[in-house]
N, C-alpha and C positions, 0 to 999 in steps of 0.2 A: 157557476161554479154552484151545485147546492149546497147547502150545509152539511148535509150527509157524507158527500165525498170529501167537504174539508175535513170532517171529522176523519176518515180514514185516511188519507194524506198526512194530517198531522199525526194520526197513531204510527204510520207508518215512518215516517222523520222521526219521530221519537226512539222507535225500536232500530234503525239505523244509526243514531249517534250512540245508542246503548253499544251496541255491537262495535263500534269504534272504540270507545272508551274500555271496553273489554280486551280488545284487540293492542291497543296501546298499553295498557297494565300488563298484560301476557308477554307482549315485547320488551318491554322493561325489565322486567324483574325475573324471566327466565330464560332468556336470549342474548348472543353476544355478537358484536361484530357486526359482518354485513346484513346476517338475516335481521337482526334487530334493526337495522337504517330499514330495509325492506318493508317489514311489517309496519315501521311506523310513518312511512308513506303511504302507504296504504291504507292504513288508518286516519290519515291525514284527509285521504282521499275522498274515503267513506263519510268523514265527517263533514265535508264540504257538500256532498250529496245531500244527507241530513240537512244543511241548513238550507239547501235550495229548495228542500221537498216542504221545511216548514214555513219558507218565505212565500212560497207558491201556494199555503193554505192560507195565509193572512189572505192574501189579496182577492 
């Protein structure tokens, strides 16, 4: 993978992780009950996708 592609992949991974942090913060402060749990699980899955993207950019 060329360096420019790695740069873009790492940038996208950082943005995806930022989205997951925003989502978990929103879920914990503004929601209750089942919706809170669903949003937390979605945020966790998004964080894993960002982690995999970041790991792929290092390789």
